[in-house]
FIKEMI-792933 format. One record per residue: x negated, y, z negated of N, C-alpha, C, CB in turn. Coordinates in steps of 0.001 Angstrom, whole numbers, padded with zeros to 6 digits, always signed. Glycine has a CB too. Layout:
N
XYZXYZXYZXYZ;...
% end
This chain:
120
-188162+032466-023787-186817+032045-024041-186802+030703-024731-186031+031993-022764;-185617+030080-024764-185456+028814-025457-185912+027665-024560-183993+028617-025891;-186396+026636-025219-186802+025451-024478-185589+024596-024163-187841+024642-025267;-185815+023632-023293-184708+022788-022890-184202+021930-024044-185121+021909-021732;-185085+021552-024991-184631+020784-026153-183725+021629-027036-185831+020271-026963;-184100+022860-027247-183286+023757-028075-181955+024057-027383-184050+025074-028366;-182056+024209-026063-180819+024458-025303-179891+023250-025378-181142+024787-023826;-180408+022062-025243-179592+020838-025315-179030+020670-026717-180426+019591-024919;-179833+021002-027717-179369+020907-029106-178226+021874-029364-180520+021185-030080;-178360+023107-028917-177294+024102-029088-176038+023704-028316-177774+025486-028627;-176238+023141-027136-175087+022714-026332-174341+021579-027023-175539+022272-024926;-175058+020620-027600-174381+019517-028298-173686+020023-029557-175387+018401-028661;-174295+020985-030260-173625+021573-031438-172356+022305-031020-174576+022546-032184;-172459+023014-029908-171277+023746-029415-170160+022770-029048-171645+024621-028185;-170488+021677-028373-169474+020681-028001-168884+020017-029244-170083+019611-027068;-169703+019773-030262-169213+019186-031522-168245+020152-032202-170401+018846-032476;-168590+021427-032201-167700+022435-032796-166388+022539-032014-168399+023812-032839;-166464+022424-030697-165236+022461-029888-164340+021259-030217-165584+022472-028371;-164940+020058-030348-164154+018859-030704-163521+019027-032081-165046+017588-030680;-164326+019539-032997-163818+019736-034363-162672+020742-034362-164950+020216-035305;-162827+021818-033603-161770+022835-033497-160514+022238-032869-162257+024043-032665;-160674+021401-031848-159540+020754-031192-158832+019804-032151-160003+019996-029940;-159625+019037-032927-159027+018116-033895-158258+018886-034976-160118+017233-034542;-158827+019989-035434-158159+020789-036449-156876+021421-035898-159104+021876-036972;-156910+021842-034640-155709+022406-034015-154607+021348-033925-156038+022959-032605;-155022+020108-033572-154037+019025-033505-153490+018704-034905-154669+017760-032871;-154359+018742-035903-153914+018473-037281-152951+019557-037754-155127+018384-038239;-153254+020812-037424-152362+021920-037796-151022+021773-037094-153001+023285-037445;-151026+021409-035813-149770+021228-035068-148958+020081-035669-150058+020954-033567;-149630+018983-036050-148922+017856-036667-148345+018264-038021-149867+016645-036832;-149104+019021-038796-148619+019495-040100-147416+020427-039935-149747+020221-040860;-147474+021316-038945-146358+022226-038696-145111+021451-038274-146734+023255-037616;-145291+020416-037444-144146+019605-037023-143557+018861-038202-144553+018616-035928;-144413+018318-039071-143929+017613-040256-143209+018571-041192-145090+016928-040989;-143746+019761-041359-143115+020752-042222-141777+021208-041654-144038+021950-042414;-141697+021354-040349-140449+021801-039715-139353+020760-039846-140683+022117-038242;-139707+019490-039903-138689+018447-039992-138424+018003-041428-139104+017256-039165;-139078+018610-042394-138872+018255-043799-137566+018871-044292-140068+018730-044675;-136648+018069-044884-135416+018646-045418-135731+019518-046627-134411+017536-045801;-134985+020599-046726-135221+021550-047795-133879+021928-048401-135980+022805-047280;-133753+021771-049693-132518+022136-050382-132821+023287-051336-131912+020913-051150;-132070+024343-051188-132223+025499-052068-131030+025554-053005-132351+026820-051252;-131291+025716-054282-130242+025855-055276-130411+027220-055929-130292+024699-056335;-129455+028087-055647-129527+029434-056187-128520+029559-057313-129267+030497-055089;-128988+029983-058433-128107+030189-059581-128171+031667-059945-128517+029276-060804;-127142+032387-059518-127096+033807-059804-126518+034061-061182-126285+034535-058750;-126550+035282-061568-126041+035649-062878-124652+036267-062814-126987+036603-063542;-123992+036208-061666-122660+036796-061558-122731+038165-060927-121996+036883-062925;-121601+038605-060407-121577+039885-059723-121548+041063-060659-120411+039950-058823;-120790+040955-061736-120607+042082-062638-120957+041609-064041-119144+042644-062571;-121767+042345-064776-122086+041927-066139-120819+041842-066989-123093+042900-066779;-120735+040794-067792-119572+040620-068661-118519+039699-068084-118957+041944-068950;-118602+039387-066795-117650+038482-066153-118384+037192-065823-117021+039125-064863;-117707+036076-066042-118327+034796-065699-118298+034589-064192-117611+033631-066415;-117157+034855-063569-117030+034671-062126-116941+036010-061430-115805+033819-061792;-116511+035956-060211-116323+037165-059425-114892+037641-059650-116613+036913-057900;-114680+038784-060302-113324+039219-060618-112493+039551-059382-113378+040417-061517;-113120+040004-058328-112365+040317-057104-111839+039032-056476-113251+041092-056087;-112674+038002-056423-112256+036722-055853-111149+036099-056717-113469+035753-055736;-111295+036161-058022-110269+035609-058905-108953+036361-058755-110737+035656-060360;-109007+037677-058620-107797+038468-058413-107140+038105-057084-108121+039972-058454;-107935+037894-056042-107391+037502-054737-106708+036143-054833-108507+037465-053668;-107334+035192-055517-106726+033865-055664-105421+033951-056458-107708+032897-056358;-105396+034780-057490-104163+034961-058262-103079+035589-057401-104423+035831-059503;-103439+036586-056612-102470+037233-055724-101888+036239-054731-103123+038397-054976;-102755+035448-054103-102274+034476-053123-101404+033408-053786-103456+033819-052400;-101744+032994-055008-100917+032020-055724-099537+032600-056008-101598+031592-057040;-099467+033875-056346-098173+034510-056606-097357+034639-055319-098375+035895-057246;-098006+034977-054219-097292+035079-052940-096706+033719-052560-098240+035593-051819;-097491+032670-052720-097005+031327-052395-095850+030952-053310-098141+030289-052514;-095949+031285-054600-094873+030967-055544-093596+031725-055189-095304+031302-056985;-093710+033003-054849-092523+033799-054508-091870+033282-053233-092895+035283-054342;-092679+032955-052234-092123+032407-050991-091430+031076-051277-093237+032220-049920;-092009+030264-052147-091381+028999-052515-090050+029204-053206-092298+028203-053406;-089988+030168-054116-088728+030462-054816-087677+030955-053829-088950+031516-055928;-088077+031833-052904-087119+032341-051913-086601+031218-051013-087771+033440-051056;-087467+030319-050615-087025+029201-049775-086087+028271-050535-088232+028414-049259;-086351+028050-051816-085454+027218-052616-084105+027903-052806-086086+026905-053979;-084123+029217-053003-082862+029953-053139-082059+029871-051842-083130+031432-053512;-082733+030007-050713-082038+029862-049434-081486+028454-049261-082977+030201-048277;-082228+027456-049718-081770+026077-049592-080513+025833-050412-082865+025114-050021;-080322+026575-051481-079119+026433-052303-077998+027331-051783-079429+026767-053773;-078314+028587-051456-077277+029565-051132-076704+029410-049728-077827+030945-051287;-077486+028988-048765-076973+028874-047397-075863+027819-047305-078116+028521-046429;-076040+026608-047842-074932+025651-047768-073691+026117-048539-075384+024304-048302;-073895+026773-049685-072747+027297-050429-072030+028383-049634-073195+027850-051789;-072793+029248-048970-072183+030295-048146-071405+029712-046974-073252+031248-047629;-071957+028681-046359-071254+028030-045245-069961+027394-045749-072158+026959-044568;-070029+026726-046905-068828+026101-047480-067783+027155-047825-069189+025285-048737;-068197+028266-048413-067252+029339-048743-066636+029929-047474-067954+030446-049558;-067436+030130-046432-066902+030665-045175-065889+029702-044562-068043+030938-044177;-066166+028410-044632-065207+027425-044115-063912+027436-044919-065820+026020-044135;-064018+027561-046239-062793+027617-047065-061984+028881-046760-063153+027573-048577;-062647+029999-046581-061926+031238-046238-061283+031104-044865-062883+032462-046264;-062017+030530-043908-061445+030337-042569-060240+029403-042637-062510+029769-041596;-060332+028343-043441-059205+027426-043611-058032+028128-044299-059636+026189-044424;-058287+028948-045258-057245+029665-045999-056465+030609-045085-057865+030453-047162;-057157+031149-044067-056518+032131-043188-055888+031510-041950-057522+033161-042767;-055902+030181-041819-055293+029548-040654-053769+029619-040748-055757+028082-040530;-053111+029474-039611-051664+029552-039535-050967+028471-040386-051228+029431-038089;-051430+027206-040351-050773+026204-041193-050879+026519-042685-051367+024841-040923;-052015+027044-043119-052159+027371-044539-051285+028567-044912-053632+027665-044877;-051109+029531-044008-050196+030652-044301-048780+030144-044455-050255+031724-043188;-048425+029166-043608-047080+028593-043719-046919+027878-045058-046805+027615-042552;-047929+027153-045466-047862+026458-046763-047780+027481-047885-049097+025529-046967;-048544+028554-047801-048511+029575-048860-047146+030251-048932-049605+030630-048623;-046599+030578-047777-045274+031238-047808-044203+030263-048303-044892+031778-046392;-044343+028983-047954-043362+027991-048437-043462+027848-049959-043590+026606-047749;-044736+027801-050491-044926+027693-051941-044423+028959-052607-046418+027444-052295;-044675+030103-052002-044238+031365-052582-042713+031443-052580-044842+032555-051810;-042094+030994-051502-040633+030984-051429-040042+030027-052455-040169+030597-050022;-040638+028865-052648-040149+027905-053613-040295+028446-055024-040886+026583-053471;-041337+029180-055279-041503+029740-056622-040499+030840-056892-042913+030274-056804;-040204+031673-055894-039228+032740-056069-037829+032186-056278-039244+033670-054872;-037505+031088-055559-036193+030499-055733-036083+029827-057097-035906+029497-054619;-037141+029249-057623-037093+028659-058950-036965+029752-059983-038337+027803-059219;-037631+030890-059789-037556+031983-060739-036153+032606-060728-038622+033045-060419;-035531+032637-059591-034202+033231-059475-033094+032343-060053-033907+033527-058024;-033243+031025-060076-032242+030109-060577-032210+030050-062093-032483+028746-060024;-033206+030404-062745-033240+030272-064206-032399+031257-064885-034606+030395-064714;
% end
């Protein structure tokens, strides 16, 4: 078999290889930690969804649709802002026109006009 010198030599080589393996494992772990904490920015430049279109036509159509909905709602709200006060004012004038004092004034004016027409 092997002599004690050869055995001691092999044992020291084995221990050296174990230390080297341990150091390399630590270096790999440190490299992996450094790589994991490295910021990475990806810039993807696609060629578009559909050939012949610069942008995405579905997204552009959706944005146009939503812009039109917002515009129509805005127009309707502005129309209500104008028409509601006018409607309230007209309703108040009609209510005033139909009150008892105004009927008396109307009949008095109507009577005065008939008497002026009859005197001529």
